[in-house]
VMD Tcl script that draws the C-alpha trace (Angstrom):
set ca {
  {114.20 129.56 -8.31}
  {113.17 128.58 -11.83}
  {115.23 128.60 -14.99}
  {113.07 131.42 -16.29}
  {114.20 133.60 -13.41}
  {117.73 133.45 -14.76}
  {116.78 134.08 -18.35}
  {114.03 136.69 -18.17}
  {114.48 140.18 -19.67}
  {118.00 139.68 -20.99}
  {118.85 141.33 -24.34}
  {120.33 138.32 -26.09}
  {118.18 137.22 -29.01}
  {118.35 133.61 -30.09}
  {120.79 132.58 -27.39}
  {118.87 129.44 -26.42}
  {119.05 127.90 -29.87}
  {122.72 128.76 -30.22}
  {123.55 127.36 -26.78}
  {121.67 124.10 -27.35}
  {123.49 123.59 -30.62}
  {126.81 124.05 -28.80}
  {128.00 126.83 -31.08}
  {130.30 128.30 -28.44}
  {129.61 131.77 -29.84}
  {130.46 134.96 -28.00}
  {126.74 135.50 -27.43}
  {126.44 132.12 -25.76}
  {129.45 132.80 -23.53}
  {128.01 136.15 -22.48}
  {124.71 134.54 -21.72}
  {126.36 131.82 -19.64}
  {128.32 134.48 -17.78}
  {125.11 136.37 -17.06}
  {123.42 133.25 -15.75}
  {126.31 132.51 -13.37}
  {127.12 136.13 -12.49}
  {126.67 135.49 -8.75}
  {129.31 132.77 -8.27}
  {131.39 134.39 -11.05}
  {131.88 137.32 -8.67}
  {133.37 134.85 -6.19}
  {135.74 133.42 -8.79}
  {136.81 136.95 -9.71}
  {137.37 137.88 -6.04}
  {139.59 134.87 -5.42}
  {141.53 135.65 -8.61}
  {142.06 139.26 -7.52}
  {143.71 138.26 -4.26}
  {145.86 135.39 -5.51}
  {146.98 137.28 -8.62}
  {148.06 140.23 -6.48}
  {149.70 137.96 -3.90}
  {151.66 135.98 -6.50}
  {153.29 139.14 -7.87}
  {154.01 140.38 -4.33}
  {155.89 137.28 -3.11}
  {159.35 138.71 -3.98}
  {158.77 141.71 -1.70}
  {156.48 140.14 0.90}
  {159.00 137.46 1.81}
  {161.80 139.85 2.79}
  {159.31 142.24 4.40}
  {158.32 139.55 6.91}
  {161.90 138.26 7.24}
  {161.41 134.66 6.09}
  {163.72 132.38 4.11}
  {162.38 130.21 1.30}
  {161.88 127.26 3.63}
  {160.29 129.38 6.35}
  {158.01 131.02 3.82}
  {156.96 127.58 2.57}
  {156.35 126.47 6.17}
  {154.15 129.52 6.79}
  {152.06 128.64 3.74}
  {151.87 125.02 4.86}
  {150.49 126.10 8.25}
  {147.91 128.31 6.57}
  {146.95 125.46 4.26}
  {145.95 123.33 7.25}
  {143.43 125.99 8.27}
  {142.19 126.20 4.71}
  {141.58 122.45 4.49}
  {139.70 122.56 7.80}
  {137.61 125.43 6.47}
  {136.78 123.46 3.34}
  {135.57 120.54 5.45}
  {133.28 122.91 7.34}
  {132.26 124.91 4.25}
  {128.88 123.15 3.77}
  {127.94 124.05 7.35}
  {129.01 127.66 6.81}
  {127.06 127.88 3.57}
  {123.96 126.45 5.21}
  {124.27 128.93 8.11}
  {124.77 131.93 5.82}
  {121.91 130.97 3.50}
  {121.32 132.21 -0.05}
  {123.77 135.12 0.31}
  {126.67 132.98 1.44}
  {128.83 133.86 -1.58}
  {128.31 137.60 -1.05}
  {129.10 137.38 2.67}
  {132.23 135.33 2.03}
  {133.44 137.79 -0.62}
  {133.05 140.60 1.92}
  {135.05 138.60 4.48}
  {137.75 137.96 1.86}
  {137.97 141.70 1.19}
  {138.65 142.32 4.87}
  {141.17 139.46 5.07}
  {142.99 140.79 1.99}
  {143.98 143.93 3.90}
  {146.00 142.04 6.50}
  {149.07 140.36 4.88}
  {150.47 143.57 3.40}
  {150.70 145.20 6.84}
  {152.63 142.36 8.51}
  {156.30 142.73 9.40}
  {157.21 139.34 10.89}
  {156.62 135.69 10.15}
  {154.11 135.03 12.93}
  {151.81 137.91 11.97}
  {152.13 137.01 8.29}
  {151.13 133.40 9.01}
  {148.11 134.51 11.03}
  {147.07 136.99 8.33}
  {147.39 134.40 5.57}
  {145.48 131.92 7.72}
  {142.54 134.31 7.67}
  {142.83 134.66 3.90}
  {143.11 130.96 3.11}
  {140.27 129.94 5.43}
  {137.98 132.54 3.88}
  {139.13 131.78 0.35}
  {138.75 128.01 0.87}
  {135.21 128.36 2.21}
  {134.30 130.70 -0.66}
  {135.82 128.26 -3.15}
  {133.53 125.44 -2.02}
  {130.47 127.69 -1.91}
  {130.92 129.21 -5.36}
  {131.64 125.85 -7.01}
  {128.52 124.43 -5.38}
  {126.46 127.34 -6.72}
  {127.79 126.81 -10.24}
  {126.90 123.11 -10.05}
  {123.37 123.98 -8.93}
  {123.00 126.43 -11.82}
  {124.27 123.84 -14.30}
  {121.63 121.40 -13.10}
  {118.87 123.98 -13.51}
  {119.77 125.45 -16.89}
  {121.24 122.32 -18.48}
  {124.40 124.15 -19.52}
  {128.07 123.65 -18.72}
  {129.22 126.69 -16.73}
  {132.22 125.45 -14.75}
  {134.94 126.04 -17.35}
  {133.69 129.59 -17.95}
  {133.68 130.43 -14.25}
  {137.16 129.03 -13.74}
  {138.23 131.14 -16.71}
  {136.89 134.21 -14.86}
  {139.28 133.36 -12.03}
  {142.18 133.03 -14.48}
  {141.43 136.35 -16.17}
  {141.13 138.19 -12.84}
  {144.31 136.53 -11.65}
  {146.28 137.53 -14.75}
  {145.07 141.14 -14.77}
  {145.83 141.66 -11.09}
  {149.25 140.02 -11.34}
  {150.19 142.41 -14.15}
  {148.69 145.41 -12.37}
  {150.60 144.53 -9.21}
  {153.87 144.35 -11.13}
  {153.26 147.79 -12.63}
  {152.33 149.23 -9.22}
  {155.53 147.80 -7.76}
  {157.55 149.40 -10.56}
  {155.86 152.69 -9.67}
  {156.95 152.36 -6.05}
  {153.87 150.93 -4.33}
  {154.39 148.46 -1.51}
  {152.40 145.40 -0.41}
  {150.16 147.36 1.96}
  {149.00 149.82 -0.71}
  {148.57 147.16 -3.39}
  {146.56 144.79 -1.20}
  {144.41 147.71 -0.02}
  {143.43 148.37 -3.63}
  {142.83 144.64 -4.10}
  {140.54 144.65 -1.07}
  {138.56 147.58 -2.48}
  {138.15 145.76 -5.81}
  {137.01 142.59 -4.06}
  {134.55 144.63 -1.99}
  {133.01 146.03 -5.17}
  {132.13 142.46 -6.23}
  {129.96 141.91 -3.16}
  {126.96 143.73 -4.59}
  {127.03 141.64 -7.77}
  {127.03 138.42 -5.75}
  {124.25 139.61 -3.43}
  {122.03 140.93 -6.24}
  {122.25 137.81 -8.42}
  {119.53 135.13 -8.11}
  {120.45 131.91 -6.34}
  {119.57 128.51 -7.75}
  {117.30 126.51 -5.48}
  {118.87 123.08 -5.12}
  {116.79 122.01 -2.15}
  {114.70 119.70 -4.30}
  {117.83 117.66 -5.01}
  {118.83 117.20 -1.38}
  {116.57 114.23 -0.74}
  {118.10 112.36 -3.65}
  {121.69 112.56 -2.40}
  {122.98 109.21 -1.15}
  {126.25 108.12 0.40}
  {127.93 106.45 -2.53}
  {129.37 102.91 -2.22}
  {132.20 103.89 -4.55}
  {135.65 102.26 -4.52}
  {138.73 104.32 -3.75}
  {140.37 102.58 -6.70}
  {138.14 104.87 -8.75}
  {138.13 108.00 -6.60}
  {141.79 108.15 -5.54}
  {143.38 108.18 -9.04}
  {140.84 110.80 -10.18}
  {141.46 112.88 -7.10}
  {145.24 112.61 -7.55}
  {145.00 113.90 -11.12}
  {143.12 116.93 -9.82}
  {145.60 117.32 -6.97}
  {148.60 117.38 -9.31}
  {146.87 119.84 -11.63}
  {145.97 122.21 -8.79}
  {149.37 121.79 -7.15}
  {151.16 122.68 -10.39}
  {148.93 125.68 -10.88}
  {149.31 127.03 -7.35}
  {153.05 126.36 -7.18}
  {153.57 128.34 -10.38}
  {151.29 131.13 -9.23}
  {153.14 131.49 -5.94}
  {156.76 131.07 -7.04}
  {157.17 131.93 -10.73}
  {157.68 135.67 -10.09}
  {160.38 134.94 -7.50}
  {162.03 132.45 -9.86}
  {162.12 134.96 -12.72}
  {163.50 137.76 -10.55}
  {166.04 135.66 -8.65}
  {167.28 133.25 -11.33}
  {166.88 135.29 -14.51}
  {167.28 138.86 -13.26}
  {163.76 140.06 -14.07}
  {162.42 143.35 -12.75}
  {159.19 143.65 -10.79}
  {156.95 143.98 -13.85}
  {158.88 141.31 -15.75}
  {158.60 138.95 -12.79}
  {154.86 139.54 -12.51}
  {154.51 138.53 -16.16}
  {155.24 134.88 -15.22}
  {152.10 134.29 -13.13}
  {150.16 136.63 -15.44}
  {151.01 134.48 -18.48}
  {149.95 131.40 -16.55}
  {146.59 133.02 -15.81}
  {146.08 134.17 -19.41}
  {146.91 130.80 -20.97}
  {144.78 128.98 -18.41}
  {141.87 131.24 -19.29}
  {142.35 130.44 -22.99}
  {142.59 126.73 -22.23}
  {139.46 126.72 -20.09}
  {137.39 128.70 -22.56}
  {138.31 126.23 -25.28}
  {137.89 123.20 -23.00}
  {134.22 122.73 -23.74}
  {134.86 122.67 -27.50}
  {137.63 120.10 -27.08}
  {135.51 117.94 -24.78}
  {132.80 117.67 -27.43}
  {135.26 116.06 -29.84}
  {137.80 114.10 -27.78}
  {137.46 111.76 -24.78}
  {138.41 112.99 -21.33}
  {141.15 110.36 -21.11}
  {142.81 111.58 -24.28}
  {142.57 115.24 -23.24}
  {144.09 114.56 -19.82}
  {146.89 112.50 -21.38}
  {148.02 115.18 -23.79}
  {147.34 118.02 -21.38}
  {149.55 116.49 -18.69}
  {152.37 115.86 -21.18}
  {152.14 119.42 -22.52}
  {152.08 120.87 -18.99}
  {155.05 118.73 -17.95}
  {157.05 119.90 -20.96}
  {156.18 123.49 -20.10}
  {157.39 123.09 -16.51}
  {160.68 121.61 -17.72}
  {161.17 124.41 -20.25}
  {160.63 127.02 -17.54}
  {162.97 125.24 -15.11}
  {165.84 125.04 -17.61}
  {165.23 128.38 -19.35}
  {168.40 130.35 -20.17}
  {166.47 133.60 -20.67}
  {163.27 135.37 -19.74}
  {161.67 134.73 -23.13}
  {162.16 130.97 -22.87}
  {160.85 130.97 -19.29}
  {157.75 132.89 -20.40}
  {157.22 130.27 -23.11}
  {157.51 127.49 -20.54}
  {154.98 129.01 -18.16}
  {152.59 129.64 -21.07}
  {152.80 126.02 -22.23}
  {152.34 124.88 -18.63}
  {149.21 127.01 -18.29}
  {147.65 125.72 -21.50}
  {148.15 122.10 -20.49}
  {147.23 122.23 -16.83}
  {144.10 124.34 -17.37}
  {141.89 121.48 -18.60}
  {143.18 118.60 -16.47}
  {140.97 119.10 -13.42}
  {137.70 119.88 -15.27}
  {138.17 116.82 -17.48}
  {138.88 114.61 -14.47}
  {135.69 115.83 -12.78}
  {133.71 115.12 -15.94}
  {135.21 111.65 -16.38}
  {134.51 110.55 -12.80}
  {131.02 112.03 -13.04}
  {130.23 109.91 -16.11}
  {131.40 106.72 -14.42}
  {128.97 106.85 -11.48}
  {125.16 106.71 -11.32}
  {123.33 110.03 -11.13}
  {122.29 109.56 -7.51}
  {125.94 109.04 -6.46}
  {127.52 111.81 -8.52}
  {127.45 114.58 -5.93}
  {129.06 112.38 -3.31}
  {131.74 111.18 -5.74}
  {132.63 114.73 -6.77}
  {132.86 115.82 -3.14}
  {135.24 112.94 -2.33}
  {137.66 113.64 -5.18}
  {137.48 117.35 -4.34}
  {138.80 116.61 -0.85}
  {141.84 114.98 -2.44}
  {142.19 117.40 -5.33}
  {141.88 120.73 -3.56}
  {144.74 119.81 -1.25}
  {146.95 120.50 -4.28}
  {146.26 124.21 -3.99}
  {147.90 124.17 -0.57}
  {150.57 121.50 -0.98}
  {152.17 123.19 -4.00}
  {153.59 126.38 -2.43}
  {155.08 124.67 0.66}
  {156.58 121.92 -1.50}
  {158.17 124.56 -3.71}
  {159.56 126.36 -0.67}
  {161.16 123.28 0.85}
  {162.66 122.16 -2.48}
  {163.90 125.67 -3.20}
  {165.57 125.87 0.20}
  {167.51 122.69 -0.44}
  {168.02 122.54 -4.21}
  {166.89 125.82 -5.82}
  {163.75 126.99 -7.58}
  {164.75 125.46 -10.92}
  {164.78 122.02 -9.33}
  {161.38 122.74 -7.77}
  {159.84 123.31 -11.19}
  {161.53 120.17 -12.55}
  {159.82 118.17 -9.79}
  {156.48 119.70 -10.79}
  {157.16 118.60 -14.37}
  {157.92 115.07 -13.19}
  {154.65 114.88 -11.25}
  {152.74 116.00 -14.35}
  {154.35 113.21 -16.39}
  {153.27 110.76 -13.66}
  {149.66 111.53 -14.56}
  {150.17 110.00 -18.00}
  {152.51 107.21 -16.91}
  {150.82 106.06 -13.70}
  {147.44 107.55 -12.84}
  {145.76 107.43 -16.25}
  {146.46 103.71 -16.83}
  {145.04 102.92 -13.37}
  {141.92 105.03 -13.89}
  {141.43 103.66 -17.41}
  {141.57 100.09 -16.09}
  {139.02 100.85 -13.36}
  {136.76 102.52 -15.94}
  {136.91 99.45 -18.18}
  {136.05 97.16 -15.26}
  {133.07 99.31 -14.31}
  {131.79 99.24 -17.89}
}
mol new
graphics top color blue
foreach p $ca { graphics top sphere $p radius 0.5 }
foreach p [lrange $ca 0 end-1] q [lrange $ca 1 end] { graphics top cylinder $p $q radius 0.2 }
display resetview
C-alpha cells in the first residue's frame, strides 16, 4: 500500500502543505483522521465499551452481588487474561491478516453484550474476561496499524487516534448516565453499545491497510538496558493506571461519597474523557515547543494535584474540577514517554524498544481498577484516589530523574 492510496481523491485542498508546516489546522486534523480511519474505528469501539462500562459500575456491582474488594478481584482476574491476550496479539493479528482490526471490533461487539446479562460474580468475571481479552488484542492491533501509517505518511497520528478513544469514551459515559436516569439497565445499555460498536466494523474493513512488510526484515532484537526501558515503562504504567482507575471508579465515588445521581456520577468519567481528548489534541503542538521531559514533569504534577483535589472534594463541583485537572495532566504522559524513549534508541531498535515498554505500561490499564477496589475495601475510595495522586508525584520525584540520568549517559 502506497502513501498515494491513502491520499487519493480526498476533498481537502492544500492539506499537504499545511500538514508539513505543522499548522495543526482543523483541515489537517480531518485529513489525519481520514488517513487513519481504519484503526480510528478500533479506538472508537474500545472507547464505546469502556465509557459505557465506567458509568454502569454503580449498578453492575450490586447486580452481580460483589463487594468493592470482590469487584476489584474480578477485574484483576480478567486483567490476567487481557495481558495474556496482549502477549499473543501479534500472532492473532498475523493469523487474521489485513482485516484483523475489523474482525476484532466485531468480536468486541459480541463480547460487549455479555456483562450486562450476568447476575453473579462468576458469570460477570467470565463475561469481562471475554471483553478484556478481545479489547487487549484489539488495542495492540490498532496501535500497530497507526504506527505503520505514521511510517508511511510521515505524520504523527497517535495522539489524534487516542483522542478518538477519549471522545467516544466521554460521549458514551454521558449517554449511559442519561439512559440510567431514564430507567434503562445494564443489559439494555450494553446492547446499544454493542450495536454501535458493530456499526464501526464496516469502516475498519473498508479502510486501506498500510503495508509494513517491507520493514519486517529490518527489525532486530535490541540490546537495550532495562535501566532505560523500565523507568519509561513505569511512567506509562502509572499514566494508564491513573486513567483506568478513574474511568472505572469515579462514578461510584461521586455517587457514594458525594451523593450524586446516575447522570451526575457519569459526568466524572465523562469529564476525564473530554479533558484527555483536549490534552491529546494539543499534545502535538506542545511537543513541538517543549521537551518531553519537561512535559512529563509538569503533566504528572498537574495530574497528581487533580487526583488529590478529587479525593478531598467537599462537593460535586470541586470533584469535577479535580477529575478534569487529572485528565488534562495524565493525557500526555504516555505519548511523551513513548516519544522520548523512541528518540533515545537507534532506528533499527525502535520497534523492539516500544514493544518492551508497552508490556510494562499497558499493565497499568489492568492494575488500576483492582488496586482501587482493594484500597476502597480497606480505606475508602477517597484514600484510593489519594494513592493515585501519590504515584503520579512519584513520576516527577523518582522516575524522571532516573530516566534523565540514563538519557544523559547515552548521549
